[in-house]
C-alpha positions in Angstrom: 106.7 5.2 -1.7 108.9 4.2 -4.6 107.8 3.3 -8.1 108.6 -0.4 -7.6 106.6 -0.4 -4.3 103.6 1.3 -6.1 103.7 -1.3 -8.9 103.9 -4.2 -6.4 100.9 -2.8 -4.5 99.0 -2.3 -7.7 99.7 -5.8 -8.9 98.6 -7.4 -5.6 95.6 -5.1 -5.4 94.5 -6.0 -8.9 94.9 -9.7 -8.0 92.8 -9.3 -4.9 90.1 -7.5 -6.9 90.1 -10.4 -9.4 89.7 -12.9 -6.6 86.8 -11.0 -5.1 85.1 -10.4 -8.4 85.1 -14.1 -9.0 84.7 -13.9 -12.8 87.8 -16.0 -13.5 89.4 -19.0 -11.9 91.8 -18.4 -9.0 94.6 -20.2 -10.7 94.2 -18.3 -13.9 94.2 -15.0 -12.0 97.4 -16.0 -10.2 99.1 -17.0 -13.4 98.1 -13.7 -15.0 99.5 -11.8 -12.0 102.8 -13.7 -12.3 103.1 -12.8 -15.9 102.2 -9.2 -15.2 104.8 -9.1 -12.4 107.5 -10.2 -14.7 106.4 -7.7 -17.3 106.5 -4.9 -14.7 109.8 -6.1 -13.4 108.6 -6.4 -9.8 109.1 -10.1 -10.1 112.6 -11.0 -11.4 112.4 -13.2 -14.5 114.9 -15.7 -13.0 112.6 -16.1 -9.9 109.3 -16.3 -11.8 109.0 -20.1 -11.4 110.6 -20.5 -8.0 107.1 -21.2 -6.5 106.9 -24.4 -8.6 110.0 -25.9 -6.9 109.3 -24.4 -3.5 109.0 -26.8 -0.5 105.5 -25.4 0.1 104.2 -26.8 -3.2 106.0 -30.1 -2.8 104.6 -30.7 0.8 101.1 -29.8 -0.2 101.2 -32.1 -3.3 102.6 -35.0 -1.4 100.2 -34.5 1.5 97.3 -34.7 -0.9 98.5 -38.0 -2.3 99.1 -39.5 1.2 95.6 -38.4 2.2 94.0 -40.0 -0.8 95.9 -43.3 -0.2 94.8 -43.2 3.5 91.2 -42.6 2.5 91.3 -45.5 0.0 92.6 -47.9 2.7 89.2 -47.9 4.4 90.9 -48.0 7.8 88.6 -45.2 9.1 85.5 -47.2 8.2 86.9 -50.2 10.0 87.7 -48.1 13.1 84.3 -46.5 13.2 82.2 -49.5 12.3 81.4 -50.6 15.9 80.0 -47.2 16.7 77.9 -46.5 13.6 75.0 -48.7 14.6 74.6 -46.8 17.9 74.2 -43.4 16.3 70.6 -42.5 16.6 70.4 -38.8 17.7 71.8 -35.7 16.0 74.0 -34.8 18.9 75.8 -38.2 18.9 76.3 -38.1 15.2 77.7 -34.5 15.2 80.0 -35.5 18.1 81.4 -38.6 16.4 81.8 -37.3 12.9 83.0 -33.9 13.8 85.4 -35.4 16.3 86.7 -38.0 13.8 87.3 -35.5 11.0 88.9 -33.1 13.5 91.4 -35.8 14.6 92.1 -36.9 11.1 92.8 -33.3 10.0 95.7 -33.3 12.5 97.6 -36.0 10.5 96.3 -35.5 7.0 95.3 -32.6 4.8 92.0 -31.3 6.3 90.1 -31.4 3.0 91.2 -35.0 2.5 90.1 -35.9 6.1 86.6 -34.4 5.3 86.4 -36.3 2.0 87.1 -39.5 3.9 84.3 -38.9 6.4 81.7 -37.3 4.2 80.2 -40.4 2.5 80.1 -42.3 5.8 78.3 -39.4 7.5 75.8 -39.1 4.6 75.0 -42.8 4.7 74.4 -42.7 8.5 72.2 -39.5 8.1 70.1 -41.2 5.4 69.6 -44.3 7.5 68.7 -42.4 10.7 66.8 -39.5 9.1 69.2 -36.9 10.3 69.2 -33.7 8.2 72.6 -33.4 6.5 72.3 -29.6 7.0 72.7 -30.3 10.8 75.7 -32.5 10.3 78.0 -31.5 7.5 78.9 -27.9 8.4 80.2 -28.8 11.9 82.3 -31.4 10.2 83.8 -28.9 7.8 84.5 -26.4 10.6 86.0 -29.3 12.7 88.3 -30.1 9.7 89.5 -26.5 9.6 90.1 -26.4 13.4 92.0 -29.8 13.4 94.1 -28.7 10.4 95.5 -25.8 12.5 97.2 -28.3 15.0 100.0 -29.6 12.8 102.2 -28.4 10.0 100.6 -30.6 7.3 97.0 -30.2 8.3 96.4 -27.0 6.3 98.2 -25.0 3.6 98.6 -21.8 5.8 100.7 -23.6 8.3 103.1 -24.8 5.6 103.4 -21.4 4.1 103.9 -19.6 7.4 106.6 -22.1 8.3 108.4 -21.2 5.1 108.0 -17.4 5.8 109.5 -17.9 9.2 112.5 -19.7 7.7 113.1 -16.7 5.4 112.8 -14.3 8.4 114.6 -16.0 11.3 116.4 -18.8 9.4 114.4 -21.7 10.9 111.0 -23.0 10.0 108.2 -24.0 12.3 108.3 -27.7 13.2 105.6 -30.3 12.7 104.1 -29.8 16.2 105.0 -26.2 16.9 101.4 -25.3 16.1 100.0 -27.9 18.5 99.8 -26.0 21.8 97.7 -23.2 20.3 95.9 -25.4 17.8 94.8 -27.9 20.4 93.5 -25.3 22.8 91.5 -23.5 20.1 90.3 -26.8 18.6 89.0 -27.9 22.0 87.1 -24.6 22.5 85.7 -24.7 19.0 84.7 -28.4 19.2 82.8 -27.7 22.5 81.0 -24.8 20.8 80.0 -27.0 17.7 78.5 -29.6 20.0 75.9 -27.1 21.0 76.0 -24.6 18.1 75.0 -27.1 15.4 71.4 -26.3 16.5 71.8 -22.9 14.9 71.7 -24.6 11.5 68.5 -25.1 9.6 66.6 -28.3 10.4 64.9 -28.9 7.1 66.8 -28.0 4.0 66.3 -30.0 0.8 69.5 -31.3 -0.7 70.0 -31.5 -4.4 70.5 -34.9 -5.9 74.1 -35.6 -6.9 75.3 -37.5 -10.0 76.3 -40.4 -7.8 72.9 -40.5 -6.2 71.2 -40.5 -9.6 73.5 -43.3 -10.8 72.8 -45.3 -7.6 69.1 -45.2 -8.1 69.4 -48.6 -9.9 71.4 -51.0 -7.8 74.0 -53.3 -9.3 74.1 -57.1 -9.1 77.5 -58.8 -8.8 78.8 -62.2 -7.9 81.1 -63.0 -5.0 82.6 -66.3 -4.1 83.2 -67.6 -0.5 87.0 -68.1 -0.5 88.9 -71.1 0.9 89.6 -70.9 4.6 86.1 -69.5 5.3 85.7 -69.7 9.1 82.6 -71.9 9.4 82.5 -71.3 13.2 81.8 -67.6 12.6 80.1 -68.0 9.3 76.9 -66.0 9.1 73.5 -66.8 7.7 72.0 -65.2 4.6 69.7 -63.1 6.8 72.6 -61.8 8.9 74.5 -60.8 5.7 71.8 -58.3 5.1 72.0 -56.9 8.6 75.8 -56.6 8.4 75.3 -54.4 5.4 72.6 -52.4 7.2 70.0 -53.6 4.7 71.8 -51.9 1.8 72.8 -55.3 0.2 70.5 -58.2 -0.6 71.4 -61.8 -1.4 69.3 -62.6 -4.5 70.7 -66.1 -5.0 73.1 -68.6 -3.7 74.9 -70.9 -6.2 76.1 -74.2 -4.7 77.4 -77.3 -6.5 75.6 -76.4 -9.7 72.3 -75.7 -7.9 70.7 -72.3 -7.7 68.8 -71.2 -4.6 66.9 -68.1 -5.5 66.1 -66.6 -3.1 68.1 -68.6 -0.5 66.5 -69.4 2.8 67.3 -66.7 5.4 68.8 -69.4 7.7 71.0 -70.9 5.0 74.7 -70.7 5.9 77.2 -69.9 3.1 80.2 -72.2 2.9 83.5 -72.3 1.0 82.9 -72.5 -2.8 79.4 -70.9 -2.7 78.7 -68.1 -5.1 76.5 -65.3 -3.8 74.5 -63.1 -6.1 74.5 -59.7 -4.4 72.4 -56.6 -5.1 73.1 -53.1 -3.9 74.8 -49.8 -4.6 78.4 -50.3 -5.6 79.8 -48.7 -2.4 77.8 -51.0 -0.1 78.7 -54.0 -2.2 82.4 -53.2 -2.1 82.2 -52.6 1.7 80.5 -56.0 2.3 82.9 -57.8 0.0 85.9 -56.2 1.8 84.6 -56.8 5.3 83.9 -60.5 4.7 86.9 -61.0 2.5 84.8 -62.4 -0.3 86.2 -62.8 -3.8 84.7 -61.4 -7.0 84.0 -64.4 -9.3 86.5 -65.2 -12.1 89.2 -63.4 -10.1 91.5 -66.0 -11.5 91.1 -64.4 -15.0 93.1 -61.2 -14.5 93.2 -58.3 -16.9 96.2 -58.5 -19.3 98.5 -55.5 -18.8 100.8 -55.2 -21.8 103.1 -52.3 -20.8 104.4 -51.2 -17.4 102.8 -47.8 -17.9 99.3 -49.3 -18.1 96.8 -49.8 -15.3 93.5 -51.7 -15.0 90.5 -49.4 -15.0 86.9 -49.9 -13.9 84.2 -48.0 -15.7 80.4 -47.9 -15.9 78.7 -48.1 -19.3 75.3 -48.6 -20.9 74.7 -51.4 -23.5 73.7 -49.6 -26.7 70.8 -50.8 -28.9 73.2 -51.8 -31.6 75.6 -53.7 -29.4 76.5 -57.2 -30.5 76.0 -58.3 -26.9 72.2 -57.7 -27.0 70.5 -61.1 -26.5 73.8 -62.8 -25.7 75.7 -63.6 -22.5 79.3 -62.7 -21.7 80.1 -66.4 -21.9 78.7 -66.7 -25.4 80.5 -63.5 -26.5 83.7 -64.6 -24.7 84.1 -61.0 -23.5 87.3 -61.6 -21.6 89.3 -63.7 -24.0 88.2 -61.9 -27.2 88.1 -58.3 -25.9 90.0 -58.2 -22.7 87.0 -57.0 -20.6 85.7 -58.4 -17.4 82.1 -58.0 -16.4 81.9 -57.1 -12.7 78.3 -56.1 -12.2 75.0 -55.5 -14.0 72.0 -53.2 -13.3 68.7 -53.6 -15.0 65.7 -51.4 -14.4 62.4 -53.1 -13.5 63.9 -56.7 -13.4 65.4 -58.6 -10.6 68.3 -60.7 -11.7 68.7 -64.1 -10.2 70.8 -66.0 -12.7 74.6 -66.2 -12.9 76.1 -63.2 -14.6 78.1 -65.3 -17.1 74.8 -66.8 -18.4 72.6 -63.7 -18.2 71.2 -62.6 -21.5 72.1 -58.9 -21.8 69.7 -56.3 -23.0 69.9 -52.8 -24.5 69.8 -50.3 -21.7 71.6 -52.6 -19.1 74.1 -50.7 -17.1 77.3 -52.7 -16.6 80.6 -52.3 -14.6 83.5 -53.3 -16.7 87.2 -53.8 -15.9 89.9 -53.6 -18.6 93.4 -52.2 -19.3 93.8 -48.6 -20.1 95.0 -49.3 -23.6 92.4 -51.8 -24.8 89.3 -50.5 -22.8 88.3 -47.6 -25.1 88.6 -49.6 -28.3 86.8 -52.7 -26.9 83.9 -50.5 -25.5 83.5 -48.9 -28.9 83.6 -52.2 -30.7 81.0 -53.8 -28.3 78.6 -50.8 -28.4 79.1 -49.7 -24.8 78.2 -46.1 -24.1 80.2 -44.8 -21.1 78.5 -43.1 -18.3 79.6 -39.9 -16.4 83.0 -40.9 -14.9 83.0 -41.5 -11.2 85.2 -43.6 -8.9 83.8 -47.2 -8.8 85.3 -49.7 -6.4 84.2 -53.3 -6.5 86.1 -56.1 -4.9 89.5 -54.4 -5.2 92.4 -55.0 -2.8 92.4 -52.7 0.2 95.6 -51.9 2.0 94.4 -51.3 5.5 97.7 -51.7 7.3 100.4 -50.1 5.0 99.0 -46.5 4.7 98.5 -45.9 8.4 102.0 -47.2 9.1 103.6 -45.1 6.4 101.8 -42.0 7.6 102.8 -42.7 11.2 106.4 -43.2 10.1 106.5 -39.9 8.3 105.0 -38.1 11.3 107.5 -39.6 13.7 110.5 -38.8 11.4 109.3 -35.2 11.2 108.7 -35.0 14.9 112.2 -36.0 15.7 113.6 -33.8 12.9 115.3 -36.8 11.3 114.4 -35.6 7.8 112.9 -32.4 6.4 109.1 -32.3 6.1 109.2 -32.2 2.3 111.4 -35.3 2.1 109.3 -37.2 4.7 106.0 -36.7 2.9 107.6 -37.2 -0.6 108.9 -40.6 0.7 105.5 -41.4 2.2 103.7 -40.6 -1.1 106.2 -42.8 -3.1 105.8 -45.7 -0.6 102.0 -45.5 -0.9 102.4 -45.9 -4.6 105.0 -48.6 -4.3 102.9 -50.9 -2.1 99.8 -50.4 -4.4 97.8 -48.4 -1.8 97.2 -45.9 -4.6 97.7 -46.1 -8.3 99.6 -43.5 -10.3 96.4 -42.4 -12.1 94.7 -42.0 -8.7 97.7 -40.1 -7.4 97.6 -37.6 -10.2 93.8 -37.3 -9.7 94.4 -36.5 -6.0 96.6 -33.6 -6.8 94.6 -30.4 -6.5 96.0 -28.7 -9.7 94.3 -25.3 -9.3 95.5 -25.0 -5.7 99.1 -26.0 -6.5 99.2 -23.6 -9.4 97.7 -20.8 -7.3 100.3 -21.2 -4.6 103.2 -21.7 -7.0 102.3 -18.6 -9.0 101.5 -16.4 -6.0 104.8 -17.1 -4.1 106.9 -14.8 -6.3 104.1 -12.3 -6.7 103.6 -11.9 -2.9 107.3 -11.8 -2.4 107.4 -8.7 -4.5 105.7 -6.8 -1.6 108.5 -7.9 0.7 111.4 -7.5 -1.8 110.4 -3.9 -2.7 110.0 -2.9 0.9 106.2 -2.7 0.6 105.6 -5.0 3.6 107.8 -2.7 5.8 105.9 0.3 4.6 102.5 -1.2 5.6 104.0 -2.4 8.9 105.3 1.2 9.7 101.8 2.5 9.2 100.3 -0.1 11.5 103.1 0.4 14.0 102.0 4.1 14.5 98.5 2.9 15.3 99.5 0.4 17.9 102.5 2.2 19.4 102.1 2.6 23.1 99.2 0.2 23.2 99.2 -3.3 24.7 101.0 -5.6 22.2 98.2 -8.2 22.4 95.9 -5.7 20.6 98.3 -5.7 17.6 98.4 -9.5 17.7 94.6 -9.7 17.7 94.4 -7.1 14.8 96.8 -9.2 12.7 94.7 -12.3 13.2 91.5 -10.4 12.5 92.9 -9.1 9.2 93.8 -12.7 8.2 90.3 -13.8 9.2 88.7 -11.0 7.2 90.8 -11.6 4.1 90.7 -15.4 3.8 87.0 -15.8 2.8 87.7 -13.7 -0.3 91.4 -14.4 -1.2 91.8 -18.1 -0.5 93.8 -18.9 2.7 97.0 -19.5 0.8 96.9 -16.1 -0.9 96.0 -14.5 2.4 99.1 -16.0 4.2 101.5 -15.1 1.3 100.3 -11.4 1.6 99.7 -10.9 5.3 102.5 -13.0 6.9 105.4 -10.7 5.8 103.4 -7.7 7.0 102.8 -9.3 10.4 106.4 -10.2 10.8 107.5 -6.6 9.9 105.0 -5.1 12.3 106.4 -7.3 15.1 109.9 -6.1 14.3 109.0 -2.4 14.3 107.2 -2.8 17.6 110.2 -4.6 19.1 108.2 -7.8 19.5 108.8 -11.5 18.7 107.7 -12.3 15.1 106.7 -15.9 16.0 103.3 -15.0 17.7 102.4 -12.8 14.8 103.1 -15.5 12.3 101.1 -17.9 14.4 98.2 -15.4 14.4 98.3 -15.2 10.6 98.3 -19.0 10.2 95.4 -19.5 12.6 93.4 -16.6 11.2 93.9 -17.7 7.6 93.1 -21.4 8.5 89.8 -20.5 10.1 87.4 -19.4 7.4 83.9 -20.0 8.9 82.0 -17.2 7.2 81.7 -18.2 3.5 81.5 -21.3 1.3 84.2 -20.1 -1.1 87.2 -19.3 1.1 88.2 -22.9 1.7 87.6 -26.2 -0.1 86.1 -27.8 3.0 83.2 -25.3 3.1 82.7 -25.7 -0.6 82.7 -29.5 -0.4 79.7 -29.6 2.0 77.6 -26.9 0.5 75.7 -29.0 -2.1 75.2 -32.2 0.0 74.2 -30.1 3.0 71.8 -27.9 1.0 73.4 -24.8 2.4 73.0 -21.2 1.3 75.6 -18.5 1.6 73.8 -17.0 4.6 73.9 -20.3 6.5 77.6 -20.1 7.1 77.8 -17.0 9.3 74.9 -18.4 11.4 77.3 -20.9 12.8 80.5 -19.4 11.7 80.3 -15.8 13.1 80.2 -16.8 16.8 82.9 -19.5 16.1 85.1 -16.8 14.4 84.7 -14.5 17.5 85.5 -17.5 19.8 88.7 -18.4 17.8 89.8 -14.7 17.7 89.5 -14.4 21.5 90.8 -17.8 22.5 93.4 -17.9 19.8 94.9 -14.5 20.7 95.1 -15.5 24.4 96.6 -18.9 23.6 99.3 -17.5 21.3 100.2 -14.8 23.8 100.5 -17.5 26.5 102.5 -20.0 24.5 104.6 -17.7 22.3 106.0 -14.7 24.4 105.4 -11.4 22.6 108.7 -10.0 23.8 
């Protein structure tokens, strides 16, 4: 072992210890490792920042933006809506939501697919009394399985593709992972349909900030637009049923008359204004489904510069606010301050008057829309106290057609190798922004900064193992162990190493370290490196044992009320299944020799 190899091993070893210790953030450890690598001269100074311009980083960043725009479109909710009312039992809910998130993970980033389905699943679980602990972990594991089917489904596939290009001169294509991924996903999905019963039945879930803020419902006004189809127009009573009882019609304003509450059989017609009460997500869903229009939509927010965007925030009216005892019409909130009142929540009082004439009180919670530049100053001037920031959507435009078409176009272009993957998804992300499917502020928020920094910093650090010959050194040691034995044992061992490492290292770090070793091992054994790279990708993508190895598992931990020990209850047998089925599928699809 040379000095440079020893230094490279020591650097990677210290990085791994830092990851396992968990005292510092993953991205901070990776950046520290990069700086140390340059100082030790195992990472060339001119290559220190190559990870930030690497295609891996670009593809993952663009896939996150595309996934966020796809989630915002609401197309998944529209597609699942006919089925949601029929979900009564736990088995049917696990089948639908796990199946949906698994399929979505094949075309979008798996954590994005899970984020799309999570609020829908929680709403159905709450309505039917299903314990979230029985539902959410199978969804997370389904997202991990589905992500292994295509290049963009999960970070390990993207990284392994790049490693293959460096080794054999050609990366894996978008669907090269599909034969193995689909077979393993089918076996894993079949197990989850039965195995979810291994999870705890009754596990209290902590209240989230969104749940706390949703305790007091909002009241908003929506107008029946022109062209309302009177032949299919629903009654007031049916409106509540369409919203699954989560939205109530408090009043109907027609021709200057107020019907509060309106008769259940009363039929809304063009020009009527409905006073609706409910949680902001349910209100937004009903408004979007029925194509209603938030009142005073003809008074848009003034945007002074091209770099500005309209923002929607929640705030409490302070005791010293000049609005106390006055209505927004009296205060002329829009003209004088550039703010639009979208909704009001008042504890212990049911609002039945029009929002523009409602006398506001200290302690009222309001939803306001304003421009980025004027909003902070206007809120301070009017005595509004901002609440904890969360995404609030109320009556905004949903692009339900554009995002799916753009995503499908990118997938087709990549499938036919018309353009490189990075260019296809960069173009898709830009088109999503161009058509307004996602705003620039939301696009920046969709970028997982810690993950991108982690990958970009570790690319040159992990390459130090290969560049100094360290990967070949490890591979020679392993080759002695498996020499003369069936090659499939070496393949299974590589996958097992990736599976064992990814719960503690993060799957991206695992691939960057293990993939070069697997490729070198194959070369020394006289075998094809492709199946070994596939084994690394599949093993690193399938972290079913801990809540910390992958963002999907972390995402469901709190809403599912899971403990650390709950993950191996379902994950250990699934890991063994993937190891056996995955090794066999890889050996069958990708010849070892």
